[in-house]
N, C-alpha and C positions, 0 to 999 in steps of 0.2 A: 543429636538424638540417637544416632546409630553409629557405632564405631567402624573403623576401617582396619583391614589387615592387608598389608601390601606384600604380595608374594612375587612381585616383578623383579627382574634382574638376575637373580640367582636360579640355578637349576633346582627344581622342586625335589624334596626328599621322597623316599619311597615309604609305602605301607604305614606303619604306626607312627613314624616320624612325621609324615604329612598330616595324618589325622590329628596329631597333637597340636598342630598349628591352627586348627580350625575351631570355630566356636561351638560350644556345647553346654547345655544347661547342667547345673548340679542337681543330681537326682539320685539320692542315696537310698536305694531299696534295702540294702543290708541293715541300715540303721532302723528303718521303718519295720523291718521284719521282727525285731525283738519286741516292738510295741504291739504288733498284731497277733503274735503267738498266743498270749493269754486270752485275747478276745476270741480267737478261733477255738481254743480249747474250752472256753466257757460256753460257747454255742454248742460244742460237742456234748457237754455234760448236762446243760440245762435246756437246750432246744429253744422252743418258742419263747419261753420266759426270758431267756437271755436276749433274744431278738427284740422283745418288747422293751426291755430295760435299756438296751443300747440305742434304740430309736428315740427314747426319751432323753438320753444323755447327749447324743450327737445331733439329733434332728429336732429336738425340742417338742416332741409330740408323744402322747401316750396312746398306743395302739389298742384298739378293741380286739383286733385280730390281725395276723400277719398276712394272710391271703386276702387278696382284693375280691370283694363280692362280685358276682357276675353282673348284678344290676348296676354297679358302678362303672363297669366297662361299657355297658349299653348306654348309660346316661352320658358318659364322656363322648361317645361317638355321635349320639343324637344332638348334643350341644356344640359339636365342633364347628368352627367357622367354615362355611362352604368353600371358600377359597383355599383354606389350609387343607381341607379334605381333598379337594381336586389336586393340589400339589402333591400330597402324600400318595394319592392313587397313581399319579403319573410316575412318581419315584419308584413305587412298587412295581409298576408295569415294566419300566425300563430295567430295573434290577433283575426281575424274573427273566426278561429276554436274554440278558447276558449270562446269568448264572445257570439257566436251564441248559445252555450249550456246554457247561462244564461237567455235566454228568458223564460217568465213565461206564463202559460196558465190559463184561467179562471177555477175556482174551486167552485163547489156548495156543500154546506153542508145541508142535510135534517135534520133540527133541530127537527121537529115533523111532523107528517102527515099533509100536507097542508101548512107547514111553512119552508121556506128555506132562506139561505143567500148565495149569490154568490159573490165571489171576482173576479173582472176582472181587468186587467192591461192595462192602457191607457198611451201612451207616451205623454210627453209634446208636445205642438204644435210647438214651435220654441225655439231653443237654440243658444246662442252665445258662441263660443269656443275661448279660448285664447292660443296662442303659443308665448312664450317669445322670445325676440330677443336682449338681452343685451350683456353679455360677450360671449355668444355662440349662435349658431343657433340650433333649436330643431325641425327638421322635425319629429322626433320620437314622440314628444308631439302632433303634428297634428294627427298622427295615433292613439295615446292613447285616444284622445278626440273624434275623428270622428267615429271610428269603433264602440264603444259601443252605441253612439247616433244613428248611422245607424241601428245597429242590434236591437235596441229598437223600431225602426219604427218612429223616429222623422222625420216629413215631411219637416221642414224648418230648415236648418243648415247654420249658417254663422260663419266665422272665422276671427279673427283679430290678427295682428302681427305688431310690430312697424315698422314705415317707416325707411328706411336705406338710408342715404345720398349717399353712394357709389353705390347704385342701383337706382338712380334717384327718390328717394322717395317711391319706392316700398318695400314691405317686402323682406327678403332674398329670392333669386330665388329658393333655395332648399325647403323653406317653400311653395312657390307657386307651385313647381313641385309636392310636396307631396299632396297638395290640388287637383291638377289636376288628380293625380293617383287615388284619392279617389272619384272623381266626385263632388268635392265641388267647385262651381263657384262663390259663394258669399263671397268675401274676401275683407277685409278692411285694409288700412294702418293706424292703430291706436294702440297706446301702453299704457301700464300702466293703471292708473285710468281713463284716457279718453276713453279707449276701453270699460271698464266696464260700464261707464256712458252712452256711446253710445248705448250699448245693453240694458241697464236698461230703459232709457228714449226714445230712438229712435231719429233719426235725419232725415233731408230731404233725405239722401241717404239710411239710415238703419232703417228698421222697428224695433220696440222694441221686445225684446226677453222675454220669460217666465223664462229663467234660464241661468246662466253663469257658465261655468266650465273652468278649466285649471290652471296650475301652473303659478307663476309669482313672482315678487319681493314684497317688503313690501308695495309699493303703490297699487299694485293689491290687496293684502290682505286687506289693509285698505278700498279700494273702495268696496270690497265684503262685509266687515262688514257694511259699510255705507248703502248698499242697502239690507241688510238682512231684510226680511219681505216684501219688495217690489217685489223682484224677488227671484227665487231659486238660491242657490249657492252650489257648491260641498264642499268647505272647504276654510279656510284661510291658504293657503299654506305658510309655513315658509321655512327657509334654509334647504337644504337636509341633511339627516342623514344616517349614516350606523353604526350599532352596530354588533359586531362579538362576539359570545360566543364560546370560543375555549378552548381545553385542550391540553395536551402534545402530542396528536396525530396530531395536526394541523401543516401544513407546514408554517414556518414564512415568506417565500417568498410570498406565496399566501396571507397570512393575511396582510402583509405590502402593497402589490400591491392593495388589495381591499380597504384598508383605504385610500390610495392615490387617488384611482379612484373617490371617492366621494369628497375628499378634493379639487380636481381640478375644481369643479363646482363654488365655491364661497368662499371668505375669511371667511364667517360665517358658512360654511358647517361643520357638526359635524362628527368626526371619533372616534369611541369608541370601544375599545377592552375590553371584560370582560373575565378574565381567572383565573384559580386556579393554573396555572403553571408559577412560577417565571422564569424558564428557557425559556419558550416561550416568556414571556414579554421581557426579555433581548434580545432574538434573533430577535424579531420583531423590537425593538427599534434600534438594530444594523443594520437591513436590511433596515430601512426607509431611512437612509442617502444616500446610493448610488442610490436607486430607485428615491428618490426625485431629486437628482442631475441630473438624466437622463431624467427627465420629462420636459414638456414644460412650463406650467403655474406656475413657481416656486414662484417668489417673490410676484406676485399680487394675488395668490389664495392659492396654496398648503401650503406654509410655514405659512401664517397667519392662515389658517384653522387648521392645525395640532398644532400650538402653542397657539391657542385661548382657552378660558375657556370652549368652547363647546366640546373639544376633550380631550381624556385621555385614559390611560390604567388603568382599574379598576381591582385590585387584590382581589380575594375572596378565601374563605377556600375550597370550593368544588363546584361540579356541582349544587347541590341543591341551594346553595347561589347564584350561577351565574344565575340560572333560575329566582330566586326572583328579582335579579337586572335588568335583561333584561325585565321582565314583568312590573317592576316599571317604567322603562325607556320608554317603548312603542315606539320603534324605527320605523321610516318610513321603513327602510330596515334592516332586521335582518338575518345575516348568522349564521348557526350552523355548526361549524367545530370541532366536537367532535367524540369520539367513539360512535357508534350506533346513528348517527346523526338523523336518521328518527324518532326513539323513542323519542329523546330529543325534536325535532321540534314539535312533537305531543303534548307536554306539554306547549308549548308557547301559552299564552292567549292574549298578547297585542303586536301586530306588524302590520304594514301596509302590508308587504309581508315577507314571510320567505323563505330563500334560504338554501337548505339542502345539506350538504356535500361539498367536495372540487371542484366539477364540476358544481356547480350552483352558480356562482358569481353574484353579483348585476348587473354587466354590461350586463349579459345575460337577466335579467329582464327588463333592460332599453330599450332593442331593440328587442330581438327575442325569448323570452321564450314563448310568447303568453299571458302572464299576463299583467296587466296594471301597468304603472309606475306613474300614478297620485295617490299619496298615502298620508295619513294623517301624519303630522309632529308635532313637538313640544309636543309629548306625547299624541296627540289626538287619537292615535291608541287604547287607552283604551276605547274609546266610538264611534269611527267613522271608516268607511271603505274606501277603495280606490274606485276610479271611476270604474263603471261597467254598464252593461245594466240596472240594477236596479236603478241606479242614475237617469235615464231618464224616469222612469215609475212611475205612480201613481196608487195605489190600490184603487178601488172604490167598496164599498159594495152595493149589490143590495138585498133589503129585499122584499120578496114575501110571504105574508101570506093570507090564505083563511079566511073566516068568522069564521069557526069552530076553526081554529088554533088560531086566535086572542081571541076568546071567552074562550078558555082553559086557557089563561094566563092573561085575562083582569083584574081580581081582583088583581093579583100581581102587575100589572102596576099601578093601581089606588092606591094601598097601598103604593108603593114606592114613587109615586108622592106626596101623602099627607105627607109622612114622611119627604120629602124634602121641604115641604111648597110650593109646586107648584101645587095647585089644578086644574088649567086650563089644565095641562097635563092629569090629571085623567079625567076631564070633556070631553076631546077629545075622550077618550075611551067610557065613559058612553053614549055619544051622538049616538054612533053607535049601541047601544043595547037598547035604550029607557029607560036607567036608569035615575034617577032623576039628573038633572044638574042645576047649579045656574041659576035663572031667569025663570025656568019652573015649 
């Protein structure tokens, strides 16, 4: 059901050579980009009319309007299952607890007497958030997008999620209820590339946004790439990933269940176990069969994911080699199920989020740990972070120098300007002190 990659015996290669040995899903955003380009431009030129047409084409529903009426949000919340509501409220509370501590305060550095640089943090003015609605419904993604934006102080927040034919063209009611719980009343029935284009260009119903965040399929990722440079984006999210670094102290029942938990997202989902224990590898492989058989999304998601080239059990010689492998892999979610898991986790450099020990499974982080589950995929954890309050903030430097403070460093500025063959830069300094400048 799941392949093996045996890296034992020989010295592990470095960098890209090691990454090339590890499993990864095929996810060709470049090819998808050419398909979303005309869709995005159609939304640009025809606005809401294009959104209505694409909702009929892709989602099988004819929209009466793109923006979700306020009464639909209220109705969804009123009809929400009380247990689901309680779980969402707990998730929101824990996410706020964590993200509120990520707020940043202005900081002033006195460089010299009379000369200071202050860094202040300003939220983006308006963001468009995306909650997927394909194979599953993700109210948790509403929380993970909205909470950090609110805690950052973003004043204008809109959210889009695909229209659902079974709900009369509205997004899934649990998505709408989560929006209502969070106080988000600007919600649109738009999915995939059309939603990103709506936020990027604006339409009759939806003003343009400065930034778009949120997970999605390859069409969302391609649209984000298309608009990079025009609007801010969080990341080009690919298929979800779990990697587990485990030794012979790990419980194979836990390991197998955690691998399956990510495999049920998508047939391209990656489930990777890295271990130096052949006994554990055998036990996990044996445990997968009955657990998969007892699962829900077997044929359409779990089995294709576990059997795909993106999933594997990777055998290594020891913990040191295992750490090198998981750092090279840069998983979206990385579980550490080893002896002294806390110390091992501290040595991880590349991961979207790290889950320490047997009682911190990825499922906890997906919903109620307080952490954010919008995380870098496809190895991007080696250079990118997950969604946070910081994602919605811009640092602005405020330079405040007196005449004496400028005079102290003026000659250095002039010297460097002339070294770079930018004499007008130096002239701007000279003019303030009556030094000779060109033309005088």
